[in-house]
C-alpha positions as CSV (number, residue, x, y, z in Angstrom):
1,X,-31.0,174.0,-235.8
2,X,-29.2,177.4,-234.3
3,X,-32.0,179.7,-232.7
4,X,-34.9,177.2,-233.1
5,X,-37.6,176.8,-230.1
6,X,-38.0,173.2,-229.7
7,X,-41.0,171.8,-229.1
8,X,-40.5,169.4,-226.5
9,X,-43.7,168.2,-226.1
10,X,-43.3,166.6,-229.9
11,X,-40.0,165.1,-228.7
12,X,-40.2,160.7,-227.6
13,X,-37.0,160.7,-226.6
14,X,-34.7,157.0,-226.0
15,X,-35.0,155.9,-222.6
16,X,-31.5,154.4,-222.6
17,X,-29.0,157.2,-225.4
18,X,-25.5,156.3,-225.8
19,X,-23.6,159.2,-225.3
20,X,-19.7,159.0,-226.4
21,X,-17.4,162.1,-224.5
22,X,-13.4,163.0,-225.1
23,X,-12.4,165.3,-222.3
24,X,-8.5,166.6,-223.1
25,X,-7.9,168.4,-219.3
26,X,-9.1,169.3,-216.4
27,X,-11.6,171.4,-217.2
28,X,-13.1,169.5,-219.8
29,X,-13.4,166.8,-216.8
30,X,-15.8,169.1,-214.9
31,X,-17.4,170.5,-218.5
32,X,-18.4,166.8,-219.0
33,X,-20.1,165.9,-215.2
34,X,-22.1,169.7,-215.9
35,X,-23.0,168.1,-218.7
36,X,-23.6,164.8,-217.6
37,X,-25.6,165.3,-215.0
38,X,-27.9,167.6,-217.4
39,X,-28.3,164.6,-218.9
40,X,-29.2,162.6,-217.0
41,X,-32.1,164.6,-215.5
42,X,-34.1,163.8,-219.0
43,X,-32.4,160.2,-219.5
44,X,-31.5,158.6,-216.3
45,X,-30.4,155.7,-217.9
46,X,-28.7,157.2,-220.0
47,X,-25.0,155.4,-221.3
48,X,-21.8,157.1,-221.2
49,X,-18.2,156.3,-222.0
50,X,-15.1,157.7,-223.4
51,X,-12.2,160.0,-222.4
52,X,-13.1,161.6,-219.3
53,X,-11.7,162.2,-215.3
54,X,-13.2,161.9,-212.1
55,X,-15.5,164.5,-212.4
56,X,-16.9,162.7,-215.4
57,X,-17.3,159.1,-213.5
58,X,-19.2,160.4,-210.8
59,X,-21.7,161.6,-212.6
60,X,-21.7,157.7,-214.6
61,X,-19.4,158.0,-217.1
62,X,-17.4,154.9,-218.1
63,X,-13.7,156.0,-218.8
64,X,-11.7,154.3,-220.9
65,X,-8.5,156.6,-221.0
66,X,-8.3,159.1,-218.6
67,X,-8.1,162.7,-219.8
68,X,-4.5,163.3,-218.6
69,X,-3.7,161.0,-221.4
70,X,-4.4,164.0,-224.0
71,X,-2.7,166.9,-222.1
72,X,-0.1,168.2,-223.9
73,X,1.3,172.1,-223.6
74,X,1.6,173.8,-227.2
75,X,3.3,172.4,-229.9
76,X,6.0,171.3,-229.4
77,X,4.7,169.3,-226.5
78,X,2.0,168.1,-228.8
79,X,4.5,166.7,-231.5
80,X,6.6,164.5,-229.0
81,X,3.5,162.9,-228.1
82,X,1.7,162.9,-231.6
83,X,2.3,159.0,-231.9
84,X,0.8,157.8,-228.4
85,X,-2.2,160.2,-228.6
86,X,-3.0,159.1,-232.5
87,X,-2.8,155.9,-231.7
88,X,-5.4,157.2,-229.2
89,X,-7.6,158.6,-231.1
90,X,-7.2,155.8,-233.9
91,X,-8.1,152.8,-231.1
92,X,-11.0,155.6,-229.7
93,X,-12.6,156.0,-232.9
94,X,-12.1,151.9,-233.6
95,X,-14.3,151.0,-230.8
96,X,-16.9,153.7,-231.3
97,X,-17.8,152.6,-234.7
98,X,-18.0,148.5,-232.9
99,X,-21.8,148.0,-233.1
100,X,-22.0,147.5,-229.3
101,X,-20.2,150.9,-228.4
102,X,-21.3,153.0,-231.5
103,X,-23.2,156.0,-230.1
104,X,-26.5,158.1,-230.4
105,X,-23.9,160.9,-229.9
106,X,-20.2,161.7,-229.7
107,X,-19.5,165.1,-228.0
108,X,-16.2,166.3,-227.6
109,X,-15.4,169.0,-225.1
110,X,-12.9,171.4,-226.4
111,X,-9.5,170.0,-226.8
112,X,-9.6,170.7,-230.8
113,X,-7.1,169.4,-232.2
114,X,-7.6,166.0,-231.1
115,X,-11.3,166.3,-230.7
116,X,-11.9,167.9,-234.2
117,X,-10.6,165.4,-236.0
118,X,-12.0,162.3,-234.1
119,X,-15.5,163.6,-234.9
120,X,-14.9,164.3,-238.8
121,X,-13.8,160.1,-238.2
122,X,-16.9,159.6,-237.0
123,X,-19.6,162.1,-238.8
124,X,-18.2,160.4,-242.3
125,X,-19.4,157.4,-240.8
126,X,-22.9,158.4,-239.8
127,X,-22.4,159.4,-236.4
128,X,-24.2,162.6,-234.7
129,X,-21.1,164.8,-233.8
130,X,-20.8,167.8,-231.7
131,X,-18.6,169.7,-230.0
132,X,-18.5,172.1,-227.0
133,X,-16.6,174.5,-226.2
134,X,-16.0,176.9,-229.0
135,X,-12.2,176.5,-230.5
136,X,-11.1,180.2,-230.3
137,X,-11.7,181.5,-233.8
138,X,-12.7,185.2,-232.9
139,X,-9.0,185.1,-230.8
140,X,-6.5,183.5,-233.9
141,X,-6.9,180.6,-236.5
142,X,-10.2,182.0,-238.2
143,X,-9.5,179.2,-240.8
144,X,-9.9,176.5,-238.3
145,X,-14.2,177.5,-239.0
146,X,-13.9,175.3,-241.2
147,X,-12.5,172.1,-240.4
148,X,-15.0,172.6,-237.6
149,X,-17.5,172.8,-240.2
150,X,-16.8,169.2,-241.5
151,X,-16.6,167.7,-237.7
152,X,-19.5,169.1,-236.1
153,X,-23.0,168.5,-236.5
154,X,-23.8,171.7,-233.8
155,X,-21.3,173.6,-231.8
156,X,-22.3,174.0,-228.4
157,X,-20.9,177.3,-227.0
158,X,-20.4,179.0,-224.2
159,X,-20.0,183.2,-225.3
160,X,-22.8,184.4,-226.1
161,X,-21.0,186.9,-229.4
162,X,-20.2,182.9,-230.5
163,X,-23.4,181.3,-232.5
164,X,-23.6,184.9,-235.1
165,X,-19.8,184.0,-236.4
166,X,-21.1,180.3,-236.8
167,X,-24.3,181.0,-238.0
168,X,-22.7,183.4,-240.7
169,X,-20.9,180.3,-241.9
170,X,-23.6,178.2,-242.3
171,X,-22.6,176.3,-239.1
172,X,-25.4,175.6,-236.4
173,X,-24.7,176.4,-233.2
174,X,-26.0,177.7,-229.7
175,X,-25.1,179.6,-226.6
176,X,-25.7,177.5,-223.9
177,X,-23.7,180.2,-220.8
178,X,-20.8,179.5,-219.8
179,X,-21.5,176.4,-217.3
180,X,-19.1,178.0,-214.6
181,X,-21.1,181.1,-214.4
182,X,-24.2,178.7,-213.0
183,X,-22.0,176.8,-211.0
184,X,-20.1,180.0,-209.2
185,X,-22.0,182.4,-206.2
186,X,-22.2,185.7,-207.9
187,X,-21.1,187.0,-204.2
188,X,-18.8,183.4,-202.6
189,X,-18.5,182.7,-198.9
190,X,-15.3,183.6,-198.0
191,X,-14.7,183.2,-194.5
192,X,-16.8,179.2,-195.2
193,X,-13.8,178.3,-197.8
194,X,-11.4,179.2,-196.3
195,X,-12.8,177.2,-192.9
196,X,-13.4,174.3,-195.3
197,X,-9.6,174.0,-196.4
198,X,-8.0,174.8,-192.9
199,X,-6.9,177.7,-194.1
200,X,-6.2,181.1,-191.4
201,X,-9.8,183.6,-192.1
202,X,-7.2,186.5,-190.6
203,X,-4.1,186.2,-193.2
204,X,-4.2,187.8,-196.7
205,X,-4.1,184.6,-199.0
206,X,-3.1,184.3,-202.6
207,X,-3.8,181.3,-204.7
208,X,-1.3,180.2,-206.5
209,X,-2.7,178.4,-210.4
210,X,0.1,177.4,-212.3
211,X,-1.6,175.1,-214.9
212,X,-3.4,171.5,-214.9
213,X,-0.5,169.9,-217.4
214,X,2.7,168.3,-216.3
215,X,4.3,170.5,-219.0
216,X,2.7,173.4,-218.3
217,X,3.8,173.2,-215.1
218,X,7.2,173.2,-215.1
219,X,7.4,175.5,-217.0
220,X,5.0,178.4,-214.8
221,X,5.8,177.1,-211.4
222,X,9.4,177.8,-210.6
223,X,8.5,181.6,-210.8
224,X,5.2,181.4,-209.5
225,X,6.8,180.0,-206.2
226,X,9.3,182.7,-206.7
227,X,7.3,185.0,-206.5
228,X,5.4,183.8,-203.9
229,X,9.4,184.3,-201.7
230,X,9.2,188.2,-203.0
231,X,6.1,189.0,-201.9
232,X,6.5,188.2,-198.2
233,X,9.2,189.5,-197.9
234,X,7.5,192.1,-198.4
235,X,4.1,190.9,-196.9
236,X,5.0,188.8,-193.9
237,X,2.0,187.8,-193.2
238,X,0.7,185.9,-196.7
239,X,-0.6,182.8,-197.2
240,X,-0.2,181.2,-200.1
241,X,-2.6,178.1,-201.7
242,X,-1.8,176.2,-204.7
243,X,-4.3,173.9,-206.1
244,X,-3.2,171.0,-207.7
245,X,-4.6,168.2,-209.9
246,X,-4.0,164.5,-208.6
247,X,-2.1,163.7,-210.9
248,X,0.4,166.4,-210.4
249,X,0.4,166.5,-207.0
250,X,3.6,164.8,-206.6
251,X,5.7,167.3,-209.3
252,X,3.7,170.0,-207.8
253,X,5.3,168.9,-204.0
254,X,9.1,168.5,-205.4
255,X,9.0,172.1,-206.9
256,X,7.4,173.2,-204.1
257,X,10.2,171.7,-201.3
258,X,12.5,174.1,-203.8
259,X,11.2,177.1,-202.9
260,X,11.4,178.9,-199.9
261,X,7.4,178.8,-199.2
262,X,7.9,176.6,-196.1
263,X,4.5,176.8,-194.2
264,X,3.5,179.8,-195.7
265,X,2.5,177.7,-198.7
266,X,-0.3,174.7,-198.8
267,X,-0.7,172.4,-201.6
268,X,-4.0,171.2,-202.0
269,X,-5.6,168.2,-204.2
270,X,-8.0,169.5,-206.5
271,X,-10.9,172.0,-204.9
272,X,-9.6,175.0,-206.8
273,X,-13.4,176.7,-206.2
274,X,-13.2,176.1,-203.2
275,X,-9.1,177.7,-203.0
276,X,-10.6,180.8,-205.4
277,X,-13.2,181.1,-203.3
278,X,-10.8,181.8,-200.5
279,X,-8.0,183.9,-201.2
280,X,-7.8,187.2,-201.8
281,X,-6.2,187.4,-205.1
282,X,-4.6,185.2,-207.1
283,X,-1.8,184.2,-209.8
284,X,-3.4,182.2,-212.2
285,X,-2.0,180.6,-215.9
286,X,-4.0,181.5,-218.8
287,X,-6.5,179.5,-219.5
288,X,-10.3,178.2,-218.6
289,X,-8.8,178.7,-214.9
290,X,-8.3,182.7,-215.3
291,X,-12.3,182.8,-216.2
292,X,-12.5,180.6,-213.3
293,X,-11.4,183.7,-210.4
294,X,-12.7,186.4,-212.5
295,X,-16.5,184.6,-212.3
296,X,-14.9,184.6,-208.0
297,X,-14.3,188.0,-208.6
298,X,-10.7,187.8,-207.8
299,X,-7.9,190.1,-208.7
300,X,-5.4,187.7,-210.7
301,X,-2.6,187.8,-213.0
302,X,-2.5,186.4,-216.0
303,X,0.5,185.1,-216.5
304,X,2.3,181.9,-219.5
305,X,5.5,181.0,-221.2
306,X,5.2,178.7,-223.2
307,X,8.5,176.6,-225.9
308,X,9.7,179.9,-227.7
309,X,8.4,178.0,-231.3
310,X,5.0,177.3,-229.4
311,X,5.2,181.2,-229.0
312,X,6.7,182.5,-232.5
313,X,3.8,180.5,-234.1
314,X,1.0,181.8,-231.8
315,X,1.6,185.4,-231.7
316,X,1.5,185.3,-235.3
317,X,-1.2,184.4,-235.3
318,X,-3.3,186.4,-232.7
319,X,-6.4,188.5,-233.7
320,X,-6.6,190.3,-230.1
321,X,-4.6,192.4,-228.1
322,X,-5.4,190.2,-225.6
323,X,-4.8,186.2,-224.0
324,X,-6.3,185.9,-221.2
325,X,-10.5,185.0,-221.1
326,X,-11.3,187.6,-218.9
327,X,-9.6,190.2,-221.0
328,X,-11.1,188.7,-223.8
329,X,-14.3,189.1,-222.9
330,X,-14.2,192.4,-221.2
331,X,-12.4,193.4,-224.3
332,X,-10.2,195.4,-221.6
333,X,-6.7,195.0,-219.7
334,X,-8.1,194.5,-216.7
335,X,-5.8,192.6,-215.4
336,X,-2.5,192.8,-215.9
337,X,-1.0,189.5,-218.4
338,X,3.0,188.8,-218.2
339,X,3.7,186.9,-221.5
340,X,6.9,184.5,-222.4
341,X,9.9,187.0,-221.5
342,X,7.7,189.8,-219.8
343,X,7.0,187.0,-217.4
344,X,9.8,187.1,-214.1
345,X,9.2,187.0,-211.0
346,X,9.7,190.2,-210.0
347,X,7.7,191.3,-212.4
348,X,4.5,188.7,-211.0
349,X,5.1,189.5,-207.5
350,X,4.8,193.6,-208.2
351,X,1.8,193.1,-210.6
352,X,-0.2,190.6,-206.9
353,X,0.8,193.8,-204.9
354,X,-0.3,196.3,-207.0
355,X,-3.8,194.7,-206.5
356,X,-3.1,193.9,-202.7
357,X,-2.5,196.9,-201.7
358,X,-5.0,198.7,-203.6
359,X,-8.8,198.5,-202.3
360,X,-9.8,201.4,-205.9
361,X,-7.4,198.9,-208.2
362,X,-9.9,196.1,-206.2
363,X,-13.3,197.6,-206.2
364,X,-12.7,198.2,-209.9
365,X,-11.7,194.7,-210.8
366,X,-15.1,193.4,-208.8
367,X,-17.1,195.6,-210.8
368,X,-16.2,194.4,-214.2
369,X,-16.0,190.6,-213.2
370,X,-19.5,191.2,-211.7
371,X,-20.8,192.4,-214.9
372,X,-19.2,189.6,-216.8
373,X,-21.0,187.0,-214.6
374,X,-24.0,188.5,-215.3
375,X,-23.7,188.2,-219.0
376,X,-22.3,184.4,-219.2
377,X,-25.5,183.3,-216.5
378,X,-27.9,181.3,-218.5
379,X,-29.9,178.2,-217.8
380,X,-26.8,176.0,-219.4
381,X,-28.6,172.5,-218.3
382,X,-31.6,173.4,-219.6
383,X,-30.1,174.5,-222.7
384,X,-27.7,172.3,-223.2
385,X,-30.9,169.6,-222.6
386,X,-32.5,171.5,-225.5
387,X,-29.6,171.1,-227.9
388,X,-28.8,167.1,-226.6
389,X,-32.8,166.4,-227.3
390,X,-32.9,167.2,-230.9
391,X,-30.4,164.5,-231.5
392,X,-31.4,162.0,-229.6
393,X,-35.1,161.9,-230.3
394,X,-36.7,159.1,-231.8
């Protein structure tokens, strides 16, 4: 399949195909909504169901479970929730194998520890499967490619160098571009975003994004808020904005109330892209949000801390010196990474202030991230439609 052009004129697609999907976090919900939007351009009567969130539901998705049920943080958190999560996976597989729910295609969206096992079960029962977002086998755990081979009939890749890895292993794959690159403008309107969010136009603004999972926020948000307090002492006019997934807003509100930021901090429900468009710089938990910040061309500091055992396991399996997606994709430390013991409020504050106070650093970062944006910008909707047509043609 990989690299083959589709003769769409010869394809007779089902009028109302059934696609099951499982997304495990906020970024997966966003990608799932974009995928469903692309699919409905071809199949307006498409039926879709499984695990997802509000964005997928707005695209006509029937969420049997909310994605928050799968949002765990590292090995230790996963072990604590293992029985519950495996119970969901077993129940979902059973439902999808019932004749009335059996899909024409199952797509696991990221969340490989959950989805690859589910895909393997379904594929063994004759269900066509695809995995959307390649696991980072080029960064760590390269042995996982064998699990992917057993699980997925096709892999939809976000980065241009990934399909070659799969082709060498005999696994069909296609580069569909990163949907964020098409969704995020090359040059965002900062003033319009600030106006939409009710933020001051003339103050320097720093976005704080400590993650979307409960345990992730608990690990990171206190240090993010403490760093913001240190920054404000040096730049009193600074304003801080923290977008929160709705389910975690009460937790973030409680942690924010313990900080000294007061009215200098604005909490926003959702709207992370508008927040990144509005800010001058950001402190971001390592993950998909770092790439989003890079596509908005914002200077950022990448931060992460996890359970000690999680860190030891991951550290030993790393294949590259970088952890943050922007640095991995640029093959350079374009922005700082503060990980584990290096992550302190003082270090976060110093790194973020260095960016805010250096126009030369800012210009260099904008140039590198603009090049990155262009490299990921593809007609994702059309490419996704092409792959789906291979599965859903009559």
